[in-house]
C-alpha positions in Angstrom: 81.0 18.2 -23.2 79.1 18.8 -19.5 76.1 18.1 -19.9 73.0 21.0 -19.0 69.5 21.2 -17.5 68.1 20.9 -20.4 69.9 17.4 -21.1 69.0 16.3 -17.6 65.3 17.1 -18.5 65.4 15.5 -21.4 66.8 12.0 -19.5 64.0 12.7 -16.6 61.1 12.7 -19.3 62.1 9.5 -20.6 62.6 7.8 -17.3 59.3 8.6 -16.6 58.1 7.6 -19.8 60.0 4.2 -19.9 58.3 3.6 -16.4 54.8 5.2 -16.9 53.9 3.0 -20.0 54.2 0.2 -18.3 52.8 0.6 -15.1 49.6 2.5 -17.6 49.3 -0.7 -19.5 49.1 -2.5 -16.5 46.4 -0.2 -14.9 44.7 -0.6 -18.4 44.4 -4.9 -17.8 43.2 -4.4 -14.4 40.4 -2.3 -15.4 39.6 -4.7 -18.4 39.7 -8.1 -16.4 37.6 -5.9 -14.0 35.0 -5.0 -16.1 35.3 -8.6 -17.8 34.1 -10.2 -14.6 31.3 -7.8 -13.9 30.1 -8.8 -16.7 30.3 -12.0 -16.5 28.6 -11.6 -13.2 26.0 -9.7 -14.4 25.3 -12.5 -17.2 25.4 -14.9 -14.8 22.9 -13.2 -12.5 20.4 -12.3 -15.5 20.5 -16.2 -16.2 19.7 -17.8 -13.1 17.0 -15.2 -13.0 15.8 -16.7 -16.3 15.7 -20.0 -15.3 14.5 -19.6 -12.1 11.1 -17.5 -13.0 8.5 -20.2 -13.3 6.8 -19.7 -16.3 10.5 -19.5 -18.0 11.2 -22.5 -16.2 7.8 -24.0 -17.3 8.5 -22.8 -21.2 11.8 -24.4 -21.2 10.5 -27.8 -20.4 7.1 -27.7 -22.5 10.5 -26.7 -25.1 12.1 -29.6 -23.9 10.0 -32.1 -23.2 6.7 -34.1 -25.3 5.0 -34.5 -22.1 5.4 -33.6 -18.7 4.8 -31.3 -15.8 5.2 -27.7 -14.6 5.2 -25.6 -11.8 2.9 -22.4 -12.3 2.0 -19.2 -10.2 -1.6 -19.5 -8.9 -3.2 -17.5 -6.5 -0.3 -16.8 -4.5 1.4 -20.0 -4.8 2.0 -22.5 -7.4 0.7 -25.4 -8.9 1.3 -28.3 -10.8 0.7 -28.2 -14.1 0.3 -31.6 -16.6 1.3 -30.7 -20.4 1.4 -32.5 -23.7 3.3 -31.7 -26.8 0.0 -31.7 -28.4 -1.9 -29.3 -26.0 0.6 -27.4 -26.4 0.7 -27.3 -30.1 -2.8 -25.7 -29.7 -1.8 -23.3 -26.8 0.5 -21.7 -29.2 -1.9 -21.4 -32.3 -2.3 -18.0 -33.6 -5.8 -17.8 -35.6 -8.2 -15.2 -35.0 -11.0 -15.7 -32.7 -10.1 -19.0 -31.2 -11.6 -19.8 -27.5 -8.9 -21.3 -25.7 -9.1 -24.1 -23.2 -8.4 -23.0 -19.5 -4.8 -25.4 -20.2 -4.3 -23.7 -23.7 -3.9 -19.9 -22.1 -2.3 -20.8 -19.3 0.5 -22.0 -22.1 0.1 -18.9 -23.9 0.4 -17.2 -21.0 3.8 -19.1 -19.8 5.2 -18.8 -23.5 4.4 -15.1 -23.7 6.4 -14.2 -20.4 9.3 -16.9 -22.2 9.9 -14.7 -25.6 9.0 -11.3 -23.5 11.9 -12.2 -21.6 14.1 -13.4 -24.5 13.0 -10.3 -26.1 14.3 -8.0 -23.3 18.2 -10.4 -22.9 18.3 -9.3 -26.8 18.9 -5.5 -25.9 21.9 -7.0 -23.8 23.8 -7.6 -27.2 21.9 -5.8 -29.6 21.3 -1.7 -30.9 23.5 0.8 -28.7 23.6 -0.9 -25.9 25.7 -4.1 -26.3 26.7 -4.7 -23.3 28.3 -8.3 -23.7 28.7 -10.3 -26.6 26.0 -12.9 -27.3 28.5 -15.6 -27.2 28.5 -15.4 -23.2 25.2 -16.5 -23.6 25.6 -19.9 -25.5 25.9 -22.3 -22.7 22.1 -20.8 -21.4 20.1 -20.3 -24.5 21.6 -22.0 -27.2 19.7 -25.1 -26.6 16.6 -23.5 -26.8 16.7 -21.0 -29.7 18.0 -24.3 -32.0 14.6 -25.4 -30.5 12.4 -23.0 -31.1 14.5 -22.0 -34.7 14.1 -26.0 -35.5 13.0 -26.7 -39.5 10.5 -29.1 -37.8 6.5 -28.7 -37.3 7.4 -28.0 -33.6 9.7 -24.5 -34.5 7.1 -23.6 -37.2 4.2 -23.3 -34.5 7.0 -21.8 -32.1 8.2 -19.2 -34.7 4.7 -18.3 -36.0 3.6 -17.2 -32.7 7.3 -14.7 -32.4 6.4 -13.4 -35.4 2.1 -12.9 -35.0 3.1 -11.2 -31.8 6.2 -9.2 -32.3 8.7 -10.8 -30.3 11.2 -8.9 -32.4 14.0 -9.5 -30.2 14.1 -13.4 -30.6 15.5 -13.8 -34.2 17.8 -11.5 -33.8 18.8 -13.4 -30.3 18.6 -16.5 -32.4 21.5 -15.2 -35.1 23.3 -13.7 -32.3 23.8 -16.9 -30.4 23.4 -19.9 -32.6 25.2 -18.2 -35.5 22.3 -20.1 -37.4 20.0 -17.9 -39.5 16.0 -17.5 -38.5 13.9 -19.9 -40.5 10.9 -17.9 -39.9 6.9 -18.6 -39.8 4.1 -19.2 -42.2 3.4 -15.7 -41.3 7.1 -14.5 -42.7 5.9 -16.0 -45.9 2.2 -14.7 -46.3 1.2 -11.0 -47.5 1.3 -8.1 -44.6 -2.3 -8.2 -42.6 -4.1 -6.5 -39.8 -2.7 -7.1 -36.7 -3.6 -10.7 -34.1 -4.2 -9.8 -30.7 -2.2 -10.4 -28.3 -2.1 -13.7 -26.5 -4.0 -13.0 -23.0 -2.9 -12.6 -20.0 
């Protein structure tokens, strides 16, 4: 039987499909690979900005070191700031109507910027945004998030500050990056009360 035009048309369609599927798959792979690299670059840029910001860098030192020196912005320049763990703890108190010392106010300003930045980072991994997976942040943030969520007095004070002043993204980010449950602070165990005043800038 001599093949007709329809038979040749079917063969041509089949050949097109055979050749087209691998090409389409390769194009799809290229798209996802480029997206993966762009995501990695974005995360790297965000984490570089996070670690190089003077207030966030100072907060990381205060989390990591018991006593030490940090560099803070001051009058268009910078200043060396000596801190001790006890001063940090006093600066992070959430009691109302406390008169804070100048050093304690600086510490509050540092952690206000730090937790605010973590709050913003959480928007990239939460809700509708979901620009990237939390695992990409693990090497950058897990160490500090575990200090915040530690089962000790320092961790409790930090979580009190987070919960009192409404950095709601920090607990979510902690769970997403470290895979640990947020331990909560004393605020989460108290009856609801009037909102605390925000830390002074």
